[in-house]
DOKEMAR-950011 format. One line per field, with one value per residue (C-alpha): residue in three letters; x, y, z. Coordinates in nm, 2 decimals, decimal comma. Example, Ala and Ser with C-alpha at 12.3 -4.5 7.8 and 13.67 -1.06 7.14 Angstrom:
<sites>
res <- ala  ser
px <- 1,23  1,37
py <- -0,45  -0,11
pz <- 0,78  0,71
</sites>
This chain:
<sites>
res <- unk  unk  unk  unk  unk  unk  unk  unk  unk  unk  unk  unk  unk  unk  unk  unk  unk  unk  unk  unk  unk  unk  unk  unk  unk  unk  unk  unk  unk  unk  unk  unk  unk  unk  unk  unk  unk  unk  unk  unk  unk  unk  unk  unk  unk  unk  unk  unk  unk  unk  unk  unk  unk  unk  unk  unk  unk  unk  unk  unk  unk  unk  unk  unk  unk  unk  unk  unk  unk  unk  unk  unk  unk  unk  unk  unk  unk  unk  unk  unk  unk  unk  unk  unk  unk  unk  unk  unk  unk  unk  unk  unk  unk  unk  unk  unk  unk  unk  unk  unk  unk  unk  unk  unk  unk  unk  unk  unk  unk  unk  unk  unk  unk  unk  unk  unk  unk  unk  unk  unk  unk  unk  unk  unk  unk  unk  unk  unk  unk  unk  unk  unk  unk  unk  unk  unk  unk  unk  unk  unk  unk  unk  unk  unk  unk  unk  unk  unk  unk  unk  unk  unk  unk  unk  unk  unk  unk  unk  unk  unk  unk  unk  unk  unk  unk  unk  unk  unk  unk  unk  unk  unk  unk  unk  unk  unk  unk  unk  unk  unk  unk  unk  unk  unk  unk  unk  unk  unk  unk  unk  unk  unk  unk  unk  unk  unk  unk  unk  unk  unk  unk  unk  unk  unk  unk  unk  unk  unk  unk  unk  unk  unk  unk  unk  unk  unk  unk  unk  unk  unk  unk  unk  unk  unk  unk  unk  unk  unk  unk  unk  unk  unk  unk  unk  unk  unk  unk  unk  unk  unk  unk  unk  unk  unk  unk  unk  unk  unk  unk  unk  unk  unk  unk  unk  unk  unk  unk  unk  unk  unk  unk  unk  unk  unk  unk  unk  unk  unk  unk  unk  unk  unk  unk  unk  unk  unk  unk  unk  unk  unk  unk  unk  unk  unk  unk  unk  unk  unk  unk  unk
px <- 15,73  15,57  15,45  15,32  15,06  14,71  14,39  14,15  13,81  13,58  13,26  13,05  12,66  12,60  12,77  12,74  12,97  13,19  13,21  13,30  13,57  13,69  13,76  13,96  14,33  14,52  14,67  15,04  14,93  14,97  15,29  15,46  15,38  15,06  14,92  14,96  14,89  14,54  14,48  14,49  14,27  14,02  14,02  13,87  13,65  13,79  14,14  13,99  14,16  14,26  14,34  14,10  14,36  14,19  14,42  14,42  14,06  14,07  14,28  14,11  13,80  13,88  14,04  13,71  13,59  13,76  13,71  13,35  13,42  13,62  13,37  13,07  13,23  13,39  12,93  12,82  13,08  12,94  12,61  12,69  12,86  12,58  12,46  12,20  11,92  11,72  11,96  11,96  11,56  11,49  11,80  11,65  11,76  12,08  12,36  12,63  12,91  13,09  12,84  12,72  13,08  13,08  12,76  12,88  13,23  13,03  12,79  13,09  13,32  13,00  12,90  13,26  13,23  12,88  13,05  13,37  13,20  12,95  13,26  13,39  13,12  13,07  13,49  13,42  13,13  13,36  13,45  13,75  13,97  13,99  14,33  14,40  14,31  14,57  14,81  14,84  14,87  15,15  15,29  15,26  15,43  15,70  15,71  15,75  15,87  15,65  15,57  15,81  15,82  15,71  15,39  15,27  15,31  15,00  14,91  15,13  14,88  14,62  14,42  14,37  14,29  13,92  13,73  13,52  13,40  13,02  12,98  12,88  12,71  13,00  12,91  12,92  13,27  13,39  13,33  13,42  13,74  13,80  13,64  13,85  14,20  14,08  14,05  14,39  14,54  14,43  14,33  14,69  14,50  14,30  14,53  14,52  14,14  14,03  13,82  14,12  14,11  14,22  14,59  14,88  15,07  15,03  15,04  14,78  14,41  14,15  13,82  13,54  13,30  13,04  13,16  13,34  13,02  12,83  13,01  13,00  12,69  12,59  12,82  12,62  12,29  12,47  12,61  12,24  12,08  12,29  12,25  11,86  11,80  12,13  11,96  11,63  11,81  12,04  11,73  11,52  11,77  11,82  11,52  11,58  11,50  11,79  11,98  11,77  11,81  12,17  12,17  11,97  12,20  12,48  12,34  12,22  12,58  12,75  12,43  12,54  12,93  12,86  12,61  12,86  13,15  13,01  12,83  12,84  12,57  12,41  12,38  11,99  12,00  12,19  11,96  11,66  11,83  11,94  11,58  11,38  11,67  11,67  11,23  11,17  11,44  11,24  10,91  11,00  11,18  10,87  10,67  10,83  10,85  10,54
py <- 12,53  12,29  12,65  12,79  12,57  12,76  12,54  12,87  12,75  12,93  12,81  12,89  12,84  12,76  12,64  12,99  13,13  12,89  12,91  13,27  13,23  13,02  13,30  13,56  13,60  13,38  13,53  13,50  13,66  14,03  14,18  14,05  14,31  14,46  14,40  14,00  14,03  14,20  13,96  13,67  13,89  13,94  13,58  13,50  13,76  13,67  13,73  14,11  14,15  14,47  14,59  14,83  15,02  15,02  15,20  15,53  15,55  15,51  15,77  16,02  15,92  16,09  16,38  16,50  16,44  16,68  16,90  16,88  16,94  17,26  17,42  17,33  17,50  17,79  17,77  17,78  18,04  18,27  18,21  18,29  18,63  18,75  19,07  19,07  18,88  18,89  18,72  18,40  18,38  18,48  18,31  18,54  18,82  18,66  18,94  18,81  18,69  18,49  18,25  18,23  18,09  17,83  17,73  17,76  17,50  17,30  17,21  17,04  16,97  16,70  16,60  16,51  16,31  16,18  16,03  15,91  15,71  15,51  15,42  15,32  15,13  14,93  14,86  14,73  14,52  14,32  13,97  13,78  13,64  13,29  13,19  12,95  13,27  13,48  13,20  13,14  13,47  13,52  13,18  13,31  13,66  13,50  13,24  13,48  13,83  14,03  14,26  14,46  14,29  14,65  14,66  14,29  14,32  14,41  14,01  13,97  14,21  13,92  14,12  14,41  14,22  14,20  14,06  14,24  13,91  13,83  13,60  13,30  13,00  12,91  12,55  12,50  12,70  12,50  12,15  12,26  12,35  12,05  11,85  12,06  11,98  11,63  11,66  11,83  11,52  11,23  11,34  11,37  11,53  11,74  12,01  11,96  11,98  12,20  12,43  12,50  12,78  13,10  12,98  12,84  12,77  12,41  12,52  12,79  12,62  12,81  12,58  12,71  12,35  12,28  11,88  12,07  12,23  11,94  11,72  11,98  11,95  11,62  11,56  11,82  11,62  11,31  11,47  11,62  11,26  11,12  11,36  11,33  10,96  10,76  10,85  10,76  10,43  10,37  10,46  10,16  9,86  9,95  9,84  10,07  10,40  10,50  10,41  10,63  10,94  10,86  10,87  11,15  11,37  11,22  11,33  11,67  11,75  11,64  11,81  12,10  12,07  12,02  12,31  12,53  12,46  12,49  12,76  13,17  13,08  13,28  13,15  13,19  12,99  12,71  12,68  12,73  12,41  12,22  12,24  12,16  11,86  11,71  11,78  11,55  11,27  11,26  11,26  10,96  10,80  10,80  10,70  10,38  10,33  10,35
pz <- -4,02  -3,74  -3,51  -3,82  -3,88  -3,82  -3,74  -3,85  -3,91  -4,22  -4,34  -4,59  -4,62  -4,99  -5,27  -5,43  -5,17  -5,23  -5,61  -5,54  -5,27  -5,57  -5,80  -5,50  -5,48  -5,26  -4,94  -5,13  -5,45  -5,20  -5,15  -4,84  -4,52  -4,42  -4,77  -4,76  -4,35  -4,38  -4,67  -4,42  -4,17  -4,42  -4,47  -4,14  -3,93  -3,58  -3,69  -3,64  -3,24  -3,15  -2,86  -2,64  -2,43  -2,10  -1,89  -2,14  -2,21  -1,79  -1,81  -2,06  -1,91  -1,56  -1,75  -1,91  -1,56  -1,42  -1,66  -1,65  -1,27  -1,29  -1,51  -1,32  -0,98  -1,18  -1,28  -0,91  -0,89  -1,13  -1,02  -0,64  -0,68  -0,99  -0,88  -1,08  -0,98  -1,31  -1,53  -1,30  -1,30  -1,69  -1,87  -2,20  -2,02  -1,88  -2,00  -1,82  -2,05  -1,82  -1,77  -2,15  -2,21  -1,94  -2,02  -2,36  -2,26  -2,07  -2,37  -2,58  -2,31  -2,24  -2,56  -2,62  -2,27  -2,32  -2,66  -2,47  -2,27  -2,49  -2,75  -2,42  -2,34  -2,67  -2,66  -2,34  -2,51  -2,73  -2,60  -2,57  -2,85  -2,88  -2,74  -3,06  -3,31  -3,13  -3,15  -3,48  -3,59  -3,39  -3,52  -3,85  -3,79  -3,59  -3,89  -4,15  -4,03  -4,25  -3,93  -3,74  -3,43  -3,26  -3,45  -3,39  -3,02  -3,00  -3,00  -2,64  -2,47  -2,35  -2,16  -2,36  -2,69  -2,76  -3,09  -3,36  -3,50  -3,41  -3,12  -3,22  -3,07  -2,84  -2,82  -3,20  -3,20  -2,98  -3,11  -3,47  -3,33  -3,17  -3,50  -3,75  -3,52  -3,54  -3,87  -3,99  -3,73  -3,86  -4,22  -4,40  -4,73  -4,54  -4,59  -4,99  -4,98  -5,28  -5,02  -4,89  -5,09  -4,96  -4,94  -5,12  -4,79  -4,69  -4,28  -4,34  -4,30  -4,35  -4,47  -4,68  -4,66  -4,48  -4,31  -4,03  -3,94  -4,02  -3,78  -3,53  -3,54  -3,54  -3,23  -3,05  -3,14  -3,01  -2,65  -2,63  -2,68  -2,43  -2,16  -2,19  -2,27  -2,08  -1,74  -1,82  -1,96  -1,68  -1,42  -1,63  -1,52  -1,18  -0,95  -0,59  -0,57  -0,41  -0,68  -0,89  -0,70  -0,71  -1,10  -1,10  -0,95  -1,13  -1,46  -1,35  -1,19  -1,58  -1,76  -1,53  -1,64  -2,01  -2,05  -1,87  -2,05  -2,39  -2,33  -2,18  -1,96  -1,67  -1,32  -1,36  -1,66  -1,51  -1,26  -1,47  -1,71  -1,41  -1,20  -1,57  -1,65  -1,26  -1,26  -1,56  -1,50  -1,11  -1,30  -1,48  -1,17  -0,99  -1,19  -1,30  -0,96  -0,91
</sites>
């Protein structure tokens, strides 16, 4: 059962929310199969994973596009063969039934094409899931066997999986996952806490308290403080300007590494952050040297 361990962070933001959650049914209260599996999914939002079916979407998009291209060519041919110029210059008087039928088909196909393109755009906009969530679901299904192998195979399509859960602060999410892992491994009674109230299975960890969140925020604040003040403190004990410049370079590189690893920052955002950080340090170094 060791492979069944699922490190699933889940936090409520109020004591009343925790009290309400205590009154809900446990995952094991539902019958094995889809009832119990969906109960597990509903207990933790990042568990809402699905395939985007990129290849099928591309195939359908190309077919719909080609259908419109064929209709476009037919319309151009009908216009070219039109014997009455009046029908081409005044649509109210157009009595060409073939053109009227074509325009109706084009309108219907174009609306369907636009709707499908928009839904495809939305599906491609969803972010990838956390691998720990995918692994946890696979472990749970492999050890319980509640779903048929064919029907849980969607979790093996790693490149096509998307998470429907809202994207949170990536830095906080990663720190919370790290903190929870440490709590589970170092605190033996952590799984017996009353806030693990979603499942009776000792190998399923769905925490509804705020300790993990608060600890992660405290660690993040400590890390930010160290990144900002440690170079200043070190430069204060260094006398030569060349050594201070080297410290500024090392601190800036470290700052960029931490920001790029913990956040999903764009290139321009990283450049602006590095420029601001280096400017502050250089101003301090110049001021203390003077």
